[in-house]
C-alpha atoms as a printed R data frame, in Angstrom:
    type eleno elety resid chain resno       x       y       z
1   ATOM     1    CA   MET     A     1   9.056 -28.155 -23.329
2   ATOM     2    CA   PHE     A     2   9.989 -25.170 -25.494
3   ATOM     3    CA   LYS     A     3   7.139 -25.927 -27.897
4   ATOM     4    CA   LYS     A     4   4.670 -26.018 -24.981
5   ATOM     5    CA   LEU     A     5   5.829 -22.575 -23.829
6   ATOM     6    CA   ILE     A     6   5.437 -21.178 -27.348
7   ATOM     7    CA   ALA     A     7   1.946 -22.673 -27.585
8   ATOM     8    CA   LEU     A     8   1.038 -21.200 -24.194
9   ATOM     9    CA   LEU     A     9   2.225 -17.744 -25.236
10  ATOM    10    CA   LYS     A    10   0.048 -17.956 -28.341
11  ATOM    11    CA   ASP     A    11  -2.984 -18.995 -26.279
12  ATOM    12    CA   LYS     A    12  -3.625 -15.691 -24.487
13  ATOM    13    CA   PRO     A    13  -6.940 -16.704 -22.808
14  ATOM    14    CA   ARG     A    14  -5.278 -19.727 -21.184
15  ATOM    15    CA   LEU     A    15  -2.223 -17.673 -20.210
16  ATOM    16    CA   TYR     A    16  -4.526 -15.038 -18.695
17  ATOM    17    CA   GLU     A    17  -6.268 -17.715 -16.629
18  ATOM    18    CA   ILE     A    18  -2.922 -18.966 -15.313
19  ATOM    19    CA   VAL     A    19  -1.428 -15.554 -14.542
20  ATOM    20    CA   PHE     A    20  -4.506 -13.771 -13.184
21  ATOM    21    CA   GLY     A    21  -6.776 -16.659 -12.221
22  ATOM    22    CA   SER     A    22  -6.696 -19.092  -9.308
23  ATOM    23    CA   GLU     A    23  -9.167 -21.836 -10.249
24  ATOM    24    CA   THR     A    24  -6.972 -24.267 -12.178
25  ATOM    25    CA   PRO     A    25  -4.118 -26.275 -10.594
26  ATOM    26    CA   THR     A    26  -1.602 -24.497 -12.850
27  ATOM    27    CA   ALA     A    27  -2.901 -21.075 -11.796
28  ATOM    28    CA   ARG     A    28  -2.688 -22.035  -8.114
29  ATOM    29    CA   LYS     A    29   0.891 -23.237  -8.602
30  ATOM    30    CA   PHE     A    30   1.778 -19.951 -10.293
31  ATOM    31    CA   ASP     A    31   0.199 -18.008  -7.416
32  ATOM    32    CA   LEU     A    32   2.244 -20.049  -4.960
33  ATOM    33    CA   MET     A    33   5.432 -19.305  -6.916
34  ATOM    34    CA   VAL     A    34   4.703 -15.560  -6.806
35  ATOM    35    CA   ILE     A    35   4.004 -15.651  -3.049
36  ATOM    36    CA   ILE     A    36   7.248 -17.532  -2.397
37  ATOM    37    CA   ALA     A    37   9.195 -15.116  -4.623
38  ATOM    38    CA   ILE     A    38   7.739 -12.100  -2.791
39  ATOM    39    CA   SER     A    39   8.567 -13.600   0.606
40  ATOM    40    CA   VAL     A    40  12.133 -14.503  -0.404
41  ATOM    41    CA   SER     A    41  12.652 -11.055  -1.920
42  ATOM    42    CA   LEU     A    42  11.588  -9.344   1.298
43  ATOM    43    CA   ILE     A    43  13.851 -11.590   3.374
44  ATOM    44    CA   VAL     A    44  16.789 -10.853   1.064
45  ATOM    45    CA   MET     A    45  16.081  -7.127   1.244
46  ATOM    46    CA   PHE     A    46  16.078  -7.053   5.057
47  ATOM    47    CA   VAL     A    47  19.143  -9.292   5.395
48  ATOM    48    CA   GLU     A    48  21.024  -7.320   2.733
49  ATOM    49    CA   SER     A    49  20.485  -4.084   4.672
50  ATOM    50    CA   LEU     A    50  22.418  -5.429   7.695
51  ATOM    51    CA   GLN     A    51  25.906  -3.967   8.022
52  ATOM    52    CA   ILE     A    52  27.377  -7.297   9.123
53  ATOM    53    CA   VAL     A    53  26.570  -8.859   5.736
54  ATOM    54    CA   ASP     A    54  29.608  -8.839   3.443
55  ATOM    55    CA   GLY     A    55  31.863 -11.060   1.335
56  ATOM    56    CA   ARG     A    56  30.537 -14.233  -0.218
57  ATOM    57    CA   PHE     A    57  27.263 -14.071   1.662
58  ATOM    58    CA   LYS     A    58  26.533 -10.647   0.204
59  ATOM    59    CA   PHE     A    59  27.445 -11.907  -3.272
60  ATOM    60    CA   ALA     A    60  25.048 -14.831  -2.835
61  ATOM    61    CA   LEU     A    61  22.261 -12.447  -1.852
62  ATOM    62    CA   GLU     A    62  22.936 -10.379  -4.966
63  ATOM    63    CA   ILE     A    63  22.652 -13.493  -7.134
64  ATOM    64    CA   ILE     A    64  19.350 -14.408  -5.493
65  ATOM    65    CA   GLU     A    65  18.076 -10.881  -6.009
66  ATOM    66    CA   GLY     A    66  19.151 -11.012  -9.656
67  ATOM    67    CA   CYS     A    67  17.161 -14.207 -10.179
68  ATOM    68    CA   LEU     A    68  14.150 -12.681  -8.434
69  ATOM    69    CA   THR     A    69  14.438  -9.573 -10.618
70  ATOM    70    CA   VAL     A    70  14.268 -11.755 -13.720
71  ATOM    71    CA   PHE     A    71  11.274 -13.619 -12.290
72  ATOM    72    CA   PHE     A    72   9.338 -10.442 -11.473
73  ATOM    73    CA   THR     A    73  10.226  -8.943 -14.838
74  ATOM    74    CA   VAL     A    74   8.843 -12.000 -16.644
75  ATOM    75    CA   ASP     A    75   5.785 -11.940 -14.378
76  ATOM    76    CA   TYR     A    76   5.111  -8.271 -15.184
77  ATOM    77    CA   LEU     A    77   5.623  -8.740 -18.924
78  ATOM    78    CA   LEU     A    78   3.361 -11.797 -19.001
79  ATOM    79    CA   ARG     A    79   0.582  -9.933 -17.196
80  ATOM    80    CA   LEU     A    80   0.976  -7.001 -19.555
81  ATOM    81    CA   TYR     A    81   1.087  -9.306 -22.595
82  ATOM    82    CA   CYS     A    82  -2.047 -11.303 -21.854
83  ATOM    83    CA   SER     A    83  -4.185  -8.439 -20.484
84  ATOM    84    CA   PRO     A    84  -7.143  -7.695 -22.779
85  ATOM    85    CA   VAL     A    85  -6.609  -3.959 -22.212
86  ATOM    86    CA   LYS     A    86  -2.940  -3.460 -21.422
87  ATOM    87    CA   ARG     A    87  -3.361   0.143 -20.330
88  ATOM    88    CA   ASP     A    88  -5.940  -0.835 -17.690
89  ATOM    89    CA   TYR     A    89  -3.516  -3.278 -16.105
90  ATOM    90    CA   ALA     A    90  -0.503  -0.962 -16.386
91  ATOM    91    CA   LEU     A    91  -2.358   1.870 -14.641
92  ATOM    92    CA   SER     A    92  -4.136  -0.320 -12.076
93  ATOM    93    CA   PHE     A    93  -3.009  -0.480  -8.448
94  ATOM    94    CA   PHE     A    94  -1.274  -3.837  -8.751
95  ATOM    95    CA   GLY     A    95   0.099  -2.939 -12.177
96  ATOM    96    CA   VAL     A    96   1.863   0.096 -10.711
97  ATOM    97    CA   ILE     A    97   3.077  -1.994  -7.762
98  ATOM    98    CA   ASP     A    98   4.474  -4.610 -10.165
99  ATOM    99    CA   PHE     A    99   6.282  -1.901 -12.120
100 ATOM   100    CA   LEU     A   100   7.725  -0.204  -9.013
101 ATOM   101    CA   ALA     A   101   8.922  -3.554  -7.694
102 ATOM   102    CA   THR     A   102  10.645  -4.456 -10.965
103 ATOM   103    CA   ILE     A   103  12.290  -1.267 -12.240
104 ATOM   104    CA   PRO     A   104  14.827  -0.340  -9.461
105 ATOM   105    CA   PRO     A   105  17.558  -2.874 -10.392
106 ATOM   106    CA   TYR     A   106  17.458  -1.692 -14.002
107 ATOM   107    CA   LEU     A   107  17.717   1.942 -12.918
108 ATOM   108    CA   ALA     A   108  20.894   1.061 -11.033
109 ATOM   109    CA   LEU     A   109  22.388  -0.498 -14.183
110 ATOM   110    CA   LEU     A   110  22.050   2.795 -16.021
111 ATOM   111    CA   PHE     A   111  24.302   4.544 -13.488
112 ATOM   112    CA   PRO     A   112  27.378   2.340 -12.932
113 ATOM   113    CA   ALA     A   113  29.579   5.091 -11.475
114 ATOM   114    CA   ALA     A   114  30.554   4.124  -7.945
115 ATOM   115    CA   ARG     A   115  29.788   7.483  -6.374
116 ATOM   116    CA   TYR     A   116  26.252   7.425  -7.696
117 ATOM   117    CA   MET     A   117  25.467   3.808  -6.839
118 ATOM   118    CA   LEU     A   118  24.827   4.622  -3.196
119 ATOM   119    CA   VAL     A   119  22.119   7.089  -4.241
120 ATOM   120    CA   PHE     A   120  20.339   4.761  -6.645
121 ATOM   121    CA   ARG     A   121  20.702   1.858  -4.270
122 ATOM   122    CA   ALA     A   122  17.883   3.489  -2.331
123 ATOM   123    CA   PHE     A   123  15.564   2.596  -5.217
124 ATOM   124    CA   ARG     A   124  16.131  -1.057  -4.407
125 ATOM   125    CA   PHE     A   125  14.161  -0.614  -1.212
126 ATOM   126    CA   ILE     A   126  11.057   0.072  -3.308
127 ATOM   127    CA   ARG     A   127  10.950  -3.733  -3.424
128 ATOM   128    CA   VAL     A   128   9.037  -3.578  -0.172
129 ATOM   129    CA   PHE     A   129   5.995  -2.594  -2.263
130 ATOM   130    CA   ARG     A   130   5.866  -6.177  -3.486
131 ATOM   131    CA   ILE     A   131   4.218  -7.053  -0.194
132 ATOM   132    CA   PHE     A   132   1.069  -5.278  -1.407
133 ATOM   133    CA   LYS     A   133   0.753  -7.917  -4.120
134 ATOM   134    CA   LEU     A   134  -0.036 -10.418  -1.394
135 ATOM   135    CA   PHE     A   135  -3.470  -8.773  -1.140
136 ATOM   136    CA   SER     A   136  -4.340 -10.330  -4.490
137 ATOM   137    CA   PHE     A   137  -4.050 -13.780  -2.884
138 ATOM   138    CA   ILE     A   138  -6.173 -12.974   0.180
139 ATOM   139    CA   ASN     A   139  -9.942 -13.164  -0.268
140 ATOM   140    CA   GLU     A   140 -10.616 -10.490   2.348
141 ATOM   141    CA   GLY     A   141  -8.202  -8.197   0.550
142 ATOM   142    CA   PHE     A   142 -10.826  -7.573  -2.130
143 ATOM   143    CA   LEU     A   143 -13.304  -6.386   0.491
144 ATOM   144    CA   LEU     A   144 -10.741  -4.182   2.255
145 ATOM   145    CA   LEU     A   145  -9.419  -2.515  -0.916
146 ATOM   146    CA   GLU     A   146 -12.900  -1.942  -2.330
147 ATOM   147    CA   SER     A   147 -14.075  -0.468   0.994
148 ATOM   148    CA   ILE     A   148 -11.131   1.936   1.055
149 ATOM   149    CA   ARG     A   149 -11.741   2.908  -2.573
150 ATOM   150    CA   ARG     A   150 -15.412   3.687  -1.987
151 ATOM   151    CA   SER     A   151 -14.655   5.556   1.240
152 ATOM   152    CA   MET     A   152 -11.837   7.640  -0.214
153 ATOM   153    CA   THR     A   153 -13.986  10.711  -0.944
154 ATOM   154    CA   LYS     A   154 -15.396  10.805   2.586
155 ATOM   155    CA   ILE     A   155 -11.956  10.249   4.089
156 ATOM   156    CA   LEU     A   156 -10.447  13.072   2.007
157 ATOM   157    CA   VAL     A   157 -13.219  15.439   3.118
158 ATOM   158    CA   TYR     A   158 -12.602  14.366   6.719
159 ATOM   159    CA   PHE     A   159  -8.855  15.012   6.466
160 ATOM   160    CA   LEU     A   160  -9.553  18.418   4.909
161 ATOM   161    CA   PHE     A   161 -11.733  19.238   7.916
162 ATOM   162    CA   VAL     A   162  -9.017  18.008  10.304
163 ATOM   163    CA   TRP     A   163  -6.381  20.066   8.490
164 ATOM   164    CA   ILE     A   164  -8.508  23.218   8.786
165 ATOM   165    CA   LEU     A   165  -9.112  22.426  12.459
166 ATOM   166    CA   VAL     A   166  -5.392  21.957  13.090
167 ATOM   167    CA   ILE     A   167  -4.599  25.313  11.476
168 ATOM   168    CA   CYS     A   168  -7.231  27.059  13.600
169 ATOM   169    CA   ILE     A   169  -6.059  25.430  16.830
170 ATOM   170    CA   GLY     A   170  -2.400  26.148  16.052
171 ATOM   171    CA   THR     A   171  -3.221  29.786  15.326
172 ATOM   172    CA   LEU     A   172  -5.237  30.089  18.541
173 ATOM   173    CA   MET     A   173  -2.395  28.583  20.562
174 ATOM   174    CA   PHE     A   174   0.069  31.008  18.952
175 ATOM   175    CA   ILE     A   175  -2.163  33.919  20.016
176 ATOM   176    CA   MET     A   176  -2.272  32.592  23.587
177 ATOM   177    CA   GLU     A   177   1.376  31.594  23.959
178 ATOM   178    CA   GLY     A   178   3.249  33.749  21.455
179 ATOM   179    CA   ASN     A   179   3.638  36.739  23.785
180 ATOM   180    CA   SER     A   180   5.263  34.724  26.572
181 ATOM   181    CA   SER     A   181   9.068  34.874  26.700
182 ATOM   182    CA   GLU     A   182   9.252  31.323  28.058
183 ATOM   183    CA   SER     A   183   6.998  29.842  25.378
184 ATOM   184    CA   ALA     A   184   8.309  27.734  22.493
185 ATOM   185    CA   PHE     A   185   5.403  28.805  20.256
186 ATOM   186    CA   SER     A   186   7.577  31.250  18.332
187 ATOM   187    CA   ASP     A   187   5.715  31.138  15.014
188 ATOM   188    CA   LEU     A   188   2.628  29.757  13.311
189 ATOM   189    CA   PRO     A   189   4.279  26.715  11.677
190 ATOM   190    CA   THR     A   190   5.614  25.598  15.068
191 ATOM   191    CA   SER     A   191   2.186  26.078  16.636
192 ATOM   192    CA   ILE     A   192   0.491  24.082  13.863
193 ATOM   193    CA   TYR     A   193   3.106  21.352  14.267
194 ATOM   194    CA   TRP     A   194   2.266  21.218  17.992
195 ATOM   195    CA   ALA     A   195  -1.455  20.979  17.162
196 ATOM   196    CA   ILE     A   196  -0.828  18.027  14.830
197 ATOM   197    CA   VAL     A   197   1.322  16.195  17.388
198 ATOM   198    CA   THR     A   198  -1.206  16.809  20.174
199 ATOM   199    CA   MET     A   199  -4.374  16.014  18.218
200 ATOM   200    CA   THR     A   200  -2.937  12.733  16.945
201 ATOM   201    CA   THR     A   201  -2.101  11.827  20.580
202 ATOM   202    CA   VAL     A   202   1.579  11.361  19.673
203 ATOM   203    CA   GLY     A   203   2.770  13.816  22.292
204 ATOM   204    CA   TYR     A   204   6.517  14.233  21.693
205 ATOM   205    CA   GLY     A   205   6.726  16.776  24.507
206 ATOM   206    CA   ASP     A   206   9.244  18.966  22.670
207 ATOM   207    CA   ILE     A   207   6.797  21.903  22.699
208 ATOM   208    CA   VAL     A   208   4.529  22.521  25.696
209 ATOM   209    CA   PRO     A   209   2.325  25.471  26.723
210 ATOM   210    CA   VAL     A   210   3.394  27.512  29.745
211 ATOM   211    CA   THR     A   211   0.313  29.660  30.351
212 ATOM   212    CA   ALA     A   212  -2.899  28.534  32.066
213 ATOM   213    CA   THR     A   213  -5.058  29.262  29.031
214 ATOM   214    CA   GLY     A   214  -2.601  27.441  26.782
215 ATOM   215    CA   ARG     A   215  -2.668  24.364  29.009
216 ATOM   216    CA   PHE     A   216  -6.455  24.439  29.073
217 ATOM   217    CA   LEU     A   217  -6.577  24.553  25.273
218 ATOM   218    CA   SER     A   218  -3.999  21.764  25.152
219 ATOM   219    CA   GLY     A   219  -6.231  19.546  27.296
220 ATOM   220    CA   MET     A   220  -9.216  20.234  25.048
221 ATOM   221    CA   VAL     A   221  -7.172  19.327  21.971
222 ATOM   222    CA   MET     A   222  -6.060  16.045  23.575
223 ATOM   223    CA   ILE     A   223  -9.659  15.069  24.333
224 ATOM   224    CA   LEU     A   224 -10.720  16.167  20.847
225 ATOM   225    CA   GLY     A   225  -8.002  14.002  19.333
226 ATOM   226    CA   TYR     A   226  -9.429  10.866  20.940
227 ATOM   227    CA   THR     A   227 -12.888  11.614  19.590
228 ATOM   228    CA   ILE     A   228 -11.940  12.218  15.941
229 ATOM   229    CA   ILE     A   229  -8.972   9.916  15.361
230 ATOM   230    CA   ALA     A   230 -11.221   6.865  14.893
231 ATOM   231    CA   VAL     A   231 -13.513   8.488  12.317
232 ATOM   232    CA   PRO     A   232 -11.720   7.077   9.212
233 ATOM   233    CA   THR     A   233 -11.884   3.587  10.698
234 ATOM   234    CA   GLY     A   234 -15.622   4.003  11.230
235 ATOM   235    CA   ILE     A   235 -16.116   5.214   7.661
236 ATOM   236    CA   VAL     A   236 -14.288   2.218   6.173
237 ATOM   237    CA   SER     A   237 -16.016  -0.220   8.567
238 ATOM   238    CA   ALA     A   238 -19.462   1.067   7.594
239 ATOM   239    CA   THR     A   239 -18.584   0.707   3.926
240 ATOM   240    CA   MET     A   240 -17.394  -2.864   4.522
241 ATOM   241    CA   VAL     A   241 -20.719  -3.722   6.154
242 ATOM   242    CA   ASP     A   242 -22.603  -2.223   3.210
243 ATOM   243    CA   LEU     A   243 -20.485  -4.211   0.753
244 ATOM   244    CA   THR     A   244 -21.199  -7.505   2.496
245 ATOM   245    CA   LYS     A   245 -24.945  -6.818   2.188
246 ATOM   246    CA   GLU     A   246 -24.874  -6.027  -1.525
247 ATOM   247    CA   ALA     A   247 -26.735  -8.426  -3.790
248 ATOM   248    CA   VAL     A   248 -25.526  -9.918  -7.061
249 ATOM   249    CA   LYS     A   249 -26.008  -7.477  -9.924
250 ATOM   250    CA   ASP     A   250 -25.696  -8.282 -13.626
251 ATOM   251    CA   GLY     A   251 -24.198 -11.668 -12.775
252 ATOM   252    CA   LEU     A   252 -21.202 -10.127 -10.962
253 ATOM   253    CA   CYS     A   253 -19.980 -10.693  -7.418
254 ATOM   254    CA   PRO     A   254 -20.503  -7.507  -5.333
255 ATOM   255    CA   ARG     A   255 -17.111  -7.980  -3.671
256 ATOM   256    CA   CYS     A   256 -14.594  -8.868  -6.392
257 ATOM   257    CA   GLY     A   257 -16.619  -8.281  -9.565
258 ATOM   258    CA   GLY     A   258 -16.136 -11.849 -10.789
259 ATOM   259    CA   LYS     A   259 -18.762 -13.612 -12.904
260 ATOM   260    CA   VAL     A   260 -21.133 -15.891 -10.974
261 ATOM   261    CA   ASP     A   261 -24.045 -18.102 -11.938
262 ATOM   262    CA   ASP     A   262 -27.615 -17.741 -10.680
263 ATOM   263    CA   GLU     A   263 -27.450 -21.021  -8.741
264 ATOM   264    CA   ASP     A   264 -24.176 -20.159  -6.977
265 ATOM   265    CA   ARG     A   265 -24.389 -19.618  -3.218
266 ATOM   266    CA   PHE     A   266 -20.766 -18.499  -2.922
267 ATOM   267    CA   CYS     A   267 -18.501 -16.642  -5.330
268 ATOM   268    CA   LYS     A   268 -16.006 -19.053  -6.875
269 ATOM   269    CA   HIS     A   269 -13.432 -16.250  -7.142
270 ATOM   270    CA   CYS     A   270 -13.325 -14.750  -3.640
271 ATOM   271    CA   GLY     A   271 -15.605 -16.990  -1.550
272 ATOM   272    CA   GLU     A   272 -18.140 -14.250  -0.763
273 ATOM   273    CA   LYS     A   273 -21.570 -15.510   0.287
274 ATOM   274    CA   LEU     A   274 -24.120 -14.505  -2.376
């Protein structure tokens, strides 16, 4: 058994296929192990946060978390070891997620003092980021992540426009309401905060206009919020439609970038129709 593990570590292409691939039975078993480990880790995290958990049960959860930490550490090191370009994996989205999900327990070991443990215990909750790794096992996750990536520039421009609009509306409301003694619009930051809450249709109700012109502007902002809040969704949806219509280029799947053959009707990596 030990000799087989040594031989596998020396055979980087085969190890890469097992760790990153999903076509062979061994790779599918490894994927299943990772999914189970992620699910168990999340369950342990939520149960461990309950105040009623103490004593032996809490100790058992800590043992389980220790085993999971070792598993995710080995998983991260294996992926880093067999990656053709280690820097590309380390700086990729899932590489960063793997690192963030693995490092918190080791950070806590560096600060054993009891009064500091409560502070660094908060790092343990970064484990929730492991749930993002589940996207790598969902075929549609490739399409969603790629659509968001391609739409990011448009979305950032849109949010810049919304931010400018919020500042203008907040300033206008401050001009209308600031002179009233009964108004809560005492300064520009408060007025901009109100504009954000109103435009996003959250409506806490902690700050409300008292003048007729202020209420009129408030109604306009509410209606405006409904019309612009769905714009990012439309941008991503349009990009997803465009991605599904892309043809094979240079022998690569337009969705996941995997290699496909000319006679393939579906991508063998993500299932996309070619």
